[in-house]
Backbone as numpy.savetxt, mean C-alpha at the origin, in Angstrom:
# Nx Ny Nz CAx CAy CAz Cx Cy Cz
2.77 -3.74 -7.45 1.95 -2.55 -7.45 2.82 -1.29 -7.45
3.97 -1.38 -6.79 4.85 -0.21 -6.73 5.29 0.18 -8.12
5.65 -0.80 -8.94 6.12 -0.51 -10.30 5.03 0.12 -11.14
3.83 -0.38 -11.02 2.70 0.16 -11.77 2.41 1.59 -11.31
2.43 1.81 -10.02 2.21 3.14 -9.48 3.28 4.10 -10.00
4.54 3.68 -9.97 5.64 4.52 -10.45 5.51 4.81 -11.95
5.09 3.82 -12.71 4.91 4.01 -14.14 3.82 5.04 -14.42
2.73 4.96 -13.70 1.67 5.97 -13.87 2.18 7.35 -13.53
2.90 7.47 -12.43 3.40 8.78 -12.02 4.42 9.33 -13.01
5.20 8.46 -13.63 6.24 8.89 -14.57 5.64 9.54 -15.81
4.42 9.15 -16.17 3.80 9.72 -17.37 3.25 11.12 -17.13
3.09 11.50 -15.88 2.76 12.87 -15.48 1.46 13.42 -16.07
0.49 12.57 -16.35 -0.82 13.08 -16.77 -1.76 13.02 -15.57
-2.76 13.84 -15.59 -3.74 13.83 -14.50 -4.44 12.48 -14.41
-4.78 11.91 -15.55 -5.47 10.62 -15.57 -4.59 9.53 -14.96
-3.30 9.53 -15.27 -2.41 8.52 -14.71 -2.14 8.77 -13.23
-2.11 10.03 -12.81 -1.98 10.32 -11.38 -3.18 9.79 -10.63
-4.35 9.93 -11.20 -5.57 9.38 -10.56 -5.49 7.86 -10.47
-4.96 7.22 -11.49 -4.79 5.76 -11.45 -3.80 5.36 -10.35
-2.72 6.11 -10.24 -1.73 5.83 -9.20 -2.34 6.03 -7.81
-3.23 6.99 -7.67 -3.89 7.21 -6.38 -4.79 6.04 -6.01
-5.42 5.42 -6.99 -6.24 4.23 -6.71 -5.36 3.14 -6.11
-4.18 2.94 -6.70 -3.24 1.95 -6.17 -2.78 2.36 -4.77
-2.44 3.62 -4.60 -2.01 4.10 -3.29 -3.08 3.93 -2.23
-4.32 4.19 -2.59 -5.42 4.01 -1.64 -5.59 2.55 -1.27
-5.38 1.65 -2.23 -5.45 0.22 -1.92 -4.32 -0.19 -0.98
-3.13 0.36 -1.20 -2.01 0.07 -0.30 -2.30 0.57 1.11
-2.81 1.79 1.21 -3.15 2.32 2.53 -4.22 1.47 3.21
-5.19 1.03 2.45 -6.26 0.21 3.02 -5.69 -1.09 3.59
-4.82 -1.74 2.82 -4.21 -2.99 3.29 -3.37 -2.73 4.53
-2.60 -1.66 4.52 -1.74 -1.34 5.67 -2.57 -1.02 6.91
-3.59 -0.23 6.74 -4.40 0.22 7.88 -5.28 -0.87 8.45
-5.53 -1.91 7.68 -6.39 -3.00 8.15 -5.62 -4.27 8.49
-4.31 -4.18 8.55 -3.52 -5.34 8.95 -3.77 -5.61 10.43
-3.95 -6.86 10.80 -4.23 -7.18 12.21 -3.15 -6.71 13.19
-1.91 -6.59 12.73 -0.84 -6.18 13.63 -0.79 -4.67 13.85
-1.36 -3.89 12.94 -1.41 -2.43 13.08 -0.04 -1.81 13.36
0.99 -2.27 12.63 2.34 -1.78 12.88 3.02 -1.23 11.62
2.25 -0.92 10.59 2.80 -0.31 9.38 3.26 -1.27 8.32
3.14 -2.56 8.58 3.64 -3.56 7.64 2.75 -3.72 6.42
3.33 -4.35 5.41 2.60 -4.91 4.27 2.94 -6.39 4.24
2.02 -7.21 3.81 2.24 -8.66 3.75 2.76 -9.06 2.37
3.22 -10.29 2.29 3.74 -10.80 1.02 2.65 -10.96 -0.03
1.44 -11.18 0.39 0.34 -11.34 -0.56 -0.98 -11.04 0.13
-1.95 -10.65 -0.67 -3.31 -10.43 -0.19 -4.27 -11.06 -1.17
-5.40 -11.50 -0.66 -6.47 -12.00 -1.50 -7.72 -11.20 -1.21
-8.44 -10.87 -2.24 -9.72 -10.21 -1.99 -10.74 -11.30 -1.72
-11.80 -10.96 -1.09 -12.80 -11.97 -0.78 -14.03 -11.33 -0.20
-14.71 -12.05 0.61 -15.93 -11.57 1.26 -15.52 -10.73 2.47
-16.25 -9.67 2.70 -15.94 -8.80 3.83 -16.07 -9.55 5.14
-15.15 -9.26 6.06 -15.26 -9.86 7.39 -16.23 -9.05 8.25
-16.31 -9.35 9.52 -17.27 -8.67 10.40 -16.96 -7.19 10.57
-15.74 -6.77 10.22 -15.36 -5.35 10.28 -15.49 -4.65 8.94
-15.98 -5.35 7.93 -16.13 -4.77 6.61 -14.85 -4.78 5.80
-13.85 -5.53 6.23 -12.56 -5.59 5.53 -12.62 -6.61 4.41
-12.29 -6.19 3.21 -12.31 -7.07 2.05 -10.96 -7.67 1.74
-9.88 -6.99 2.10 -8.54 -7.47 1.80 -8.07 -8.31 2.97
-7.74 -9.56 2.71 -7.28 -10.44 3.77 -5.89 -10.96 3.43
-5.06 -11.18 4.42 -3.74 -11.75 4.15 -3.87 -13.09 3.43
-2.84 -13.41 2.66 -2.86 -14.62 1.85 -2.68 -15.89 2.65
-2.37 -16.95 1.95 -2.17 -18.25 2.57 -1.08 -18.17 3.63
-1.02 -19.17 4.46 -0.10 -19.14 5.60 1.34 -18.87 5.20
1.78 -19.36 4.05 3.16 -19.13 3.65 3.36 -17.75 3.03
2.32 -16.93 2.95 2.43 -15.54 2.49 2.17 -14.55 3.62
2.21 -14.99 4.85 1.88 -14.13 5.97 3.02 -13.20 6.38
4.22 -13.48 5.92 5.38 -12.72 6.35 5.41 -11.31 5.80
6.37 -10.57 6.31 6.62 -9.20 5.86 8.12 -8.99 5.81
8.73 -9.32 4.69 10.17 -9.13 4.52 10.45 -7.68 4.13
11.71 -7.34 4.07 12.11 -5.96 3.79 11.45 -5.42 2.52
11.54 -6.16 1.44 10.96 -5.70 0.19 9.45 -5.59 0.22
8.81 -6.47 0.98 7.35 -6.45 1.08 6.86 -5.13 1.68
7.68 -4.53 2.50 7.32 -3.27 3.16 7.94 -2.08 2.43
9.17 -2.24 1.93 9.88 -1.12 1.31 9.23 -0.65 0.01
8.91 -1.58 -0.88 8.38 -1.16 -2.19 7.06 -0.41 -2.08
6.09 -0.87 -1.31 4.88 -0.07 -1.15 5.17 1.27 -0.47
6.11 1.27 0.47 6.48 2.53 1.13 7.04 3.53 0.13
7.87 3.05 -0.79 8.42 3.93 -1.84 7.29 4.47 -2.71
6.36 3.61 -3.10 5.24 4.06 -3.92 4.43 5.13 -3.20
4.18 4.94 -1.91 3.42 5.93 -1.15 4.19 7.25 -1.04
5.50 7.17 -0.85 6.32 8.39 -0.78 6.28 9.13 -2.12
6.34 8.40 -3.22 6.25 9.03 -4.54 4.89 9.69 -4.75
3.85 9.01 -4.29 2.51 9.60 -4.41 2.40 10.87 -3.59
2.96 10.87 -2.40 2.94 12.09 -1.59 3.69 13.22 -2.30
4.85 12.91 -2.86 5.64 13.92 -3.54 4.88 14.54 -4.71
4.08 13.73 -5.39 3.32 14.22 -6.54 2.04 14.94 -6.12
1.34 14.40 -5.11 0.00 14.91 -4.80 -0.06 15.82 -3.58
0.91 15.67 -2.67 0.86 16.43 -1.42 -0.17 15.90 -0.43
-0.74 14.74 -0.70 -1.75 14.15 0.18 -1.05 13.49 1.36
-1.29 14.03 2.54 -0.55 13.62 3.73 -0.74 12.15 4.09
-1.87 11.56 3.78 -2.11 10.16 4.10 -1.07 9.26 3.43
-0.63 9.63 2.23 0.41 8.84 1.57 1.74 8.95 2.31
2.07 10.15 2.77 3.28 10.33 3.57 3.19 9.54 4.86
2.04 9.61 5.52 1.85 8.87 6.78 2.04 7.37 6.57
1.51 6.84 5.46 1.67 5.41 5.16 3.12 5.06 4.89
3.82 5.94 4.17 5.24 5.69 3.87 6.06 5.70 5.15
5.78 6.64 6.04 6.52 6.73 7.31 6.22 5.50 8.17
4.95 5.09 8.21 4.60 3.90 9.00 5.35 2.68 8.47
5.46 2.56 7.15 6.21 1.44 6.58 7.68 1.54 6.94
8.22 2.74 6.95 9.64 2.92 7.28 9.95 2.54 8.72
8.99 2.72 9.60 9.21 2.41 11.01 8.88 0.96 11.37
8.32 0.19 10.41 8.04 -1.21 10.69 9.34 -1.94 10.98
9.33 -2.79 12.00 10.51 -3.60 12.31 10.11 -4.97 12.81
Protein backbone atom coordinates (compact mmCIF):
# COMPACT_ATOMS: atom_id res chain seq x y z
CA UNK A 1 0.00 0.00 0.00
CA UNK A 2 2.89 2.34 0.72
CA UNK A 3 4.17 2.03 -2.85
CA UNK A 4 0.75 2.71 -4.32
CA UNK A 5 0.26 5.69 -2.03
CA UNK A 6 3.69 7.07 -3.00
CA UNK A 7 2.96 6.56 -6.69
CA UNK A 8 -0.28 8.51 -6.42
CA UNK A 9 1.45 11.33 -4.57
CA UNK A 10 4.28 11.43 -7.12
CA UNK A 11 1.85 12.27 -9.92
CA UNK A 12 0.81 15.41 -8.03
CA UNK A 13 -2.77 15.63 -9.32
CA UNK A 14 -5.69 16.38 -7.05
CA UNK A 15 -7.42 13.16 -8.12
CA UNK A 16 -4.36 11.07 -7.26
CA UNK A 17 -3.93 12.87 -3.93
CA UNK A 18 -7.52 11.93 -3.11
CA UNK A 19 -6.74 8.31 -4.00
CA UNK A 20 -3.68 8.38 -1.75
CA UNK A 21 -5.85 9.76 1.07
CA UNK A 22 -8.19 6.78 0.74
CA UNK A 23 -5.19 4.50 1.28
CA UNK A 24 -3.97 6.65 4.16
CA UNK A 25 -7.37 6.56 5.81
CA UNK A 26 -7.41 2.76 5.53
CA UNK A 27 -3.96 2.62 7.15
CA UNK A 28 -5.11 4.87 9.98
CA UNK A 29 -8.21 2.75 10.47
CA UNK A 30 -6.16 -0.44 10.74
CA UNK A 31 -3.70 1.21 13.12
CA UNK A 32 -6.35 2.77 15.33
CA UNK A 33 -8.35 -0.45 15.60
CA UNK A 34 -5.48 -2.79 16.40
CA UNK A 35 -6.19 -4.63 19.66
CA UNK A 36 -2.79 -3.63 21.08
CA UNK A 37 -3.36 0.12 20.53
CA UNK A 38 0.39 0.77 20.33
CA UNK A 39 0.85 2.24 16.83
CA UNK A 40 1.69 -1.01 15.09
CA UNK A 41 0.65 -2.36 11.72
CA UNK A 42 0.28 -6.12 11.20
CA UNK A 43 1.79 -8.26 8.47
CA UNK A 44 -1.61 -8.80 6.89
CA UNK A 45 -5.26 -7.89 7.26
CA UNK A 46 -8.42 -9.46 5.95
CA UNK A 47 -11.67 -7.67 5.45
CA UNK A 48 -14.75 -9.42 6.67
CA UNK A 49 -17.88 -9.03 8.71
CA UNK A 50 -17.89 -6.25 11.28
CA UNK A 51 -17.21 -7.31 14.84
CA UNK A 52 -19.22 -6.12 17.85
CA UNK A 53 -17.32 -2.81 17.73
CA UNK A 54 -18.08 -2.22 14.06
CA UNK A 55 -14.52 -3.04 12.98
CA UNK A 56 -14.26 -4.53 9.50
CA UNK A 57 -10.49 -4.92 9.25
CA UNK A 58 -9.23 -7.89 11.22
CA UNK A 59 -5.69 -9.20 11.60
CA UNK A 60 -4.81 -12.07 9.30
CA UNK A 61 -4.13 -15.70 10.02
CA UNK A 62 -2.05 -16.59 13.05
CA UNK A 63 1.21 -16.58 11.10
CA UNK A 64 0.48 -12.99 9.94
CA UNK A 65 -0.07 -11.58 13.42
CA UNK A 66 3.43 -10.17 13.80
CA UNK A 67 4.66 -6.65 13.31
CA UNK A 68 8.21 -6.59 11.97
CA UNK A 69 10.16 -3.41 11.24
CA UNK A 70 9.01 -3.15 7.64
CA UNK A 71 5.39 -3.90 8.53
CA UNK A 72 5.37 -0.73 10.61
CA UNK A 73 7.93 1.43 8.76
CA UNK A 74 6.43 1.39 5.26
CA UNK A 75 2.93 2.48 6.30
CA UNK A 76 4.53 5.08 8.58
CA UNK A 77 6.47 6.47 5.61
CA UNK A 78 3.28 6.61 3.53
CA UNK A 79 1.47 8.48 6.30
CA UNK A 80 4.37 10.93 6.67
CA UNK A 81 4.30 11.58 2.91
CA UNK A 82 0.56 12.15 3.04
CA UNK A 83 0.99 14.63 5.86
CA UNK A 84 3.69 16.47 3.91
CA UNK A 85 1.37 16.77 0.91
CA UNK A 86 -1.95 17.46 2.65
CA UNK A 87 -1.10 18.98 6.03
CA UNK A 88 -3.71 16.70 7.63
CA UNK A 89 -2.50 16.16 11.18
CA UNK A 90 -4.06 12.70 11.55
CA UNK A 91 -1.54 11.39 9.02
CA UNK A 92 1.33 12.88 11.02
CA UNK A 93 -0.10 11.42 14.23
CA UNK A 94 -0.28 7.96 12.61
CA UNK A 95 3.29 8.24 11.32
CA UNK A 96 4.56 9.27 14.76
CA UNK A 97 2.65 6.44 16.45
CA UNK A 98 4.26 3.99 14.03
CA UNK A 99 7.69 5.47 14.73
CA UNK A 100 7.26 4.95 18.46
CA UNK A 101 6.09 1.33 18.14
CA UNK A 102 8.56 -1.06 19.76
